[in-house]
N, C-alpha and C positions, 0 to 999 in steps of 0.2 A: 165308580168304587161303591160297593154295597154298604149301606148304612150298618153300623155295628149295633148290637143289642146292648143298651146301657146297663141292663141288669147283669149280663155276662161280664161286661167290662168292670163293673163294680165288684163282682165276685172274684175276678182274677187279680185284683189288687192284693199285694202281699199281706196287708193287715187284715184282709177279709178271707184269705185263702188258707184254710187250716193245713191243707196238705203241703203247700209251698213252705209254710212256716215250719212244719214238721221236717221237711226235707233239708232245709237250711240248718236246723238244729242237728239232724243226723250227720250232715257233712262236717259241721264244726266239732261235734262230739268225736267223730272218727279221727279228725286231724289232731285233736288233743290227745287221744289215746295213742296215736302214732308217735307224737312227740315224747310221751312218757316212755314208750318202748325204746325210742332212740337213747334216752338217758342223757345225762350231762346237764350242767347248770343252765346253759342257754336254752335248751329244749324244754327243760322243766319249768323255767321261768315263763316261757311262751305258753306252755300248757296251762299253768296256773292262771294266767291272765285270760286265756280263752275259756277256761272252765268257769271263771268268775263271771264272765260275760253271759254265759249260758244260764248260770244261776240267777243273774239279774233278769234275764228274759223270762224265766219261769216265774219268778216272784212278781214281775210286772203283770204278766198275764193272769196270775192268780188274783192280784189286787183288782184288776179290771173285772174279773169274774165276781168277786165279792161286791164291788160297787154295783154291778149290774143286778145281782140278786137282791141287794138291799133296796133297790129302787123299783122292784117288780111288785105291784099290788096283787093281792089275792082276796078271795072271799072271806078268809078267816082272820086276817090281820092286816093292818095298814103297812105301807112301806116303812122300813127302818133305815132311813138314809144315813150314811156316814156324815157327821158334821164336817164343816170346812177345816176346822183345826186338826181333826183326826186325819183327814186326807192330806193335809200339808205335812203332818208328821210322817205319814207313810211314804210320801214322795221324797223326803229328804233323808230318812233314817233307814239304813239297810237292816239293822237289827229289828226295827219295828215291822218291816216287811217279812222278816224271817219268823217273828212271833205270830204274825197273821197267817203265814204259811203253815205253821204248826197247830193253828187253831182247829179244834175238833168240830166247830160249828155251834150255832146257837139253838135256842128252843123254838124260835118262830118258824112257822110253816114254810115261809118263802126261803129261809136258809136251809131248812132240812131237805127241801126238794131241790136237787141240782147241785148242791154244794159238794166239792171234793177237797178233802184235806191234802195238802201238798207234801208236808214234811213230817217224818217221825221225830221223836225226841232226840235221838242221837244224831240224826242228820241235821237238825237245826243247829246243834252245837258245832258240827263240822263246818257248816256254812259260815257261821260267825268267825271261827278261828281262821279258816282258809281265806275269808274275805279280808281280815286284818293283815294277814301275811301278804296277800295280793297287793294291798295298799302300800306296804313297804317296798315291794318290788316295783310297782308301777309308778309310784310318786317319788320315792326316795332312793331308787337305784340300790336297794338293799335286799339281800337274800340270805337264807340260812341253808347252806349246802347239806347239813345233816338232816334237816327236816323236810327239805323240798321233795325228795322221792316219796316219802310217806304221806305228806299233805296232799300231793298231787293225786296219788292213787286213792286216798280216802275221799277226796273231793270228786274224783271221777265217778266213784261208786255212788256217792250221795246225790250228785246231780243226775246220774242215771236213774236212780230210784224215784227221784222227784219227777223226772220226765215221764216215767211210766205212770205215776200217780196222777199226773195232769191230764191223762187221756180219758175220754168218756168211756163208760162201760156199756157193753151190749150195743155197740154201734158198728155197722159195716156199711161201706160206701162202694158204689160201682167204680171201677177203675179200668183203664186200658192197659195193654201190655207195656206201653211206654211208661205209664205211671209205676207199675211194678218194677220195671227195669231200672228206674232211677233210684229206687231204694235197695236194690239187690247188692250193690257194692258195699253197703253198710251192714248187711247181715239179715235182711228181711226176705223171706221166701214164703208165700202163702202155703199153709199146711192143709192136708186133706181132712184133718180133724178140727179145723177151724170152726168157731162158733157160727161163722157165716162163710161157708166154702165158696170160693170164687170172688169174694168181695175183699176190698181193702179194709182191714180191721185195725184201727189206730192203736188200740192197747196191745194187740198181739205184735204189731210191727215194732212198737216201742220196746216191748219185752225182748224180742229177738235181737234188735239192734244193740241194746245195752248188753245183753249176754254175749254177743259176738265181740263187741269192742272192748269189753272188760276182761275177756278171757286171758288168763295168764298174767293179769295185773292185780291180783289179790294183794292184800296187805297182811303181812305177818306181824301181828301186834307184839309178839314176844321179841321178834327181831327189832321192831321199832323201839320197844322199851330199852333194850340193850344198847342200840345205836345212839339213842338220844341221851341216855345216861353217860355213855362214853364221851359224847360230844361235850357235855357240861363239865365232866371231870377234866378233859383235856384242855378246855378253855380256862378253867380255874388254875390248872397247872401252869399254863402259859403266862397267866397274869402273875402268879407267884414268882415265876422265873424273871419276869420283867421287874418286879419289885426288888428282887435280889440284885439285878444288874444296877438299878438305880441306887441301891444302898452302897454297892461297891464304888459307884461314881460320886458318892458323897451326899446322897439325898436319903436320909433315914425314913423309916416307914411313918413315924409320927408327923413328919413334914409332908409326906405324900398325902396323908389324910387331909391336912389343911389345904393342900393344893387341889385335891379332888373337890372339896367343898367350895373352894374359890371358883373352880371351873364350872361347877353346877350353878352357883349363884350368878356368875356372869352370863351363862347361857340363858338363864331365866330373866335377868334384870337388864341385860345389855341392850335390849330393844325398847326399853321404856321411852315413850315419846318425849318426855321432858328432858331426859338425859341426852337424847339425840338432838333436840333443839339447842340445848346449852352447848353441846359439843360443836355444833355447826357455828354458833355465834362465836365461840372461842376460836375456832379455826379461822373464820373470816377476819376477826380482830388481829390474829397473829400475823396475817399477811399484809395488814395495813401498817402505816407509819404514823408517828406523832403521839402526843400525850393523850389525846382523846381515844386513840386506838388501844393504848395501853390500859386505860381505865375500863374500856369496854371488855377487854380480855380479862381483867381481874374480876369484874362483875360477873361475867359468864362463868369463869372458873370457880368462883365462890359458890354460885348457884348450882353448878354441876356437882361440886363436892358435897354440898348440903343435901341435894337430892339423893346422891348415892348413899350417904350415911343413913338417910331416912329409909331408903329401900332395903339396905342391908340389915338394918335393925329389925325390920319386920320379916326378914327371910329366915326360914327354918331349914337347914340342910338335911338332906335324906341320904346322901351318899356316904358310905363308910366301907372300909376294908373288911368289916365283919360280914359283908355280903358274900365274900368268898367262902367263908365257913358255912353260911346259910345255904348257899347254892350247892356246895359239896355234899352237905347232909341231904338236901332235897334230891340231888341226883342219885344218891344211894337208894332213896325211897321210891324213885321213879319206877324201878323195876317191879314194884309191888302194885302198880296201878291195875285195877281190875277191869277197866273198860277203855275203849279207844277215846271216848270223850273225856274221861278222867285223866288219861295220859296227856292228851293235847292241852287240856286246861292247866295241868300242873307244869308241863314243860313250857308253855307260853309264859306263865308267870315267872318262872325261874330264868328263862331266856331274856325276858324284858329287864329283869334286875341286873343280870350279868352284862347285857348289852350296854346299859347305861354306864356301868363301871368301866367297861372296855373302852368306850368312846372317851370318857373323861381321863382315864389313865393314859391313853394314847396321847392326848393333848399335853398332859403333864410331862410325859417322857420326851416329846418333841421340844417343849419349852426348856426342859432341863438340858437337853443335848445342845440347844442353841446357846444356853448360858455357859456351858463348859467350853464350847468352841470359842465364845467371846473371850473367856479368860485365857485360853491358849493363845489367841491372837494378840491379846494385850501383852502377854508375857513375851511374845516374840517381837513386840514393838510395832505391830501392824496398826 
C-alpha cells in the first residue's frame, strides 16, 4: 500500500478544507430553503433550527479569523491578542459573537489587512431575534405560527448575505469537473465573465448559490406587518373572551388579576432551594409516626411559611390585565414600522408580554375549572 502524503491528508480534513466546508454549508442552506418552500409549522421549525446552526458556523469561523489576525505580528505594530476574558465571553454569548460579526474592523495594520466584516446592521438584528426564537423552538417546544414564515425567510436571506461576505475576494482555485458538479445542484455554474474563468471562485459561487436558493422566498414586509398585527389582535381578543367566560363562571376580573400575580409569584419563587428543603422535610415528617415526627413536621412547616412570607414580601408583580390594552395599542402601531428590524424588535417585545399573560391566564383558567368541578362533585355527594 503506497504511503500517503501527510500534507494532503491534513488538507483533506474537514476543518482545513475550505471547499468541503463550503459544500456542506451549501447543502444545508439548500435543505433549509426547501423546508421553507414546503411551508407548515414542522418544516419551518426545522428550517429555523438549520439556519441557526449555519449562523453559528459563520460566527464561529469569523471568530477564528479575528483571533488569527489578532495574533499575527507585523512590522508596524505588535500583535493585539484577545484577552482570555473576551474569548470566554465570545465562546458563550451568541450576541457577543454577532456584535463581533458586525464589527467594521480596527485601526491596527494587522486587522486592516485580511479582515472581512461578516454582518451588516440589519442582519445582526435579524440574527439576534431569530436566534432567540430558535431557542424557544429547540429548547422549550414553543413556536409562533404567525411569525415563523417571516422569521425563517428573513433569516435565510441574512444568513445568505453573511455567507457571501465570509468569502475571500479576488480568489480563484483550480477545480475538477467533479468539484464543479458537486456545487451545481445548489445553483453554482462557472460563468464566462468570471473574474477567473475556468477556476472555482468562492465569492461567485456563494453569490450564485444564495441567489438560486432564495429565489421566490422574498419577504413582503408590508404583509408581515399586517399579519403580525392581526396575530396580536386575535390573541388579545381570545384572552378577552376567556376572561368573559371566567366572569360568567363566577371569577370576576379583579380576582383574575390577583390569580395572575399569584401564578407569576409562584413561578418565580416556587423553586427556591430553602422552600424545597423545608417542603421535603415536611413531607418526610408527615409520613412518619409518633410525637417526634409531629414536632418535626410543625418545625418544617413553620420554617416553610416563614420563608414564603419573606420571599413574597420582596416580590414585585409585573403581570396585569392592562397588558391587553398595551399590546392592542402596540399591535395597531406595528403597521407603521419603517424597517424589518424595527418590526421584529417591536413584535418580539409585544409577543413576550402577551405570551407571559397567556401562560399565566391558562393556568388560572385550568385551576378555576378544577375548582368548579370540585364544587359540582361535592353538591352531588361525590
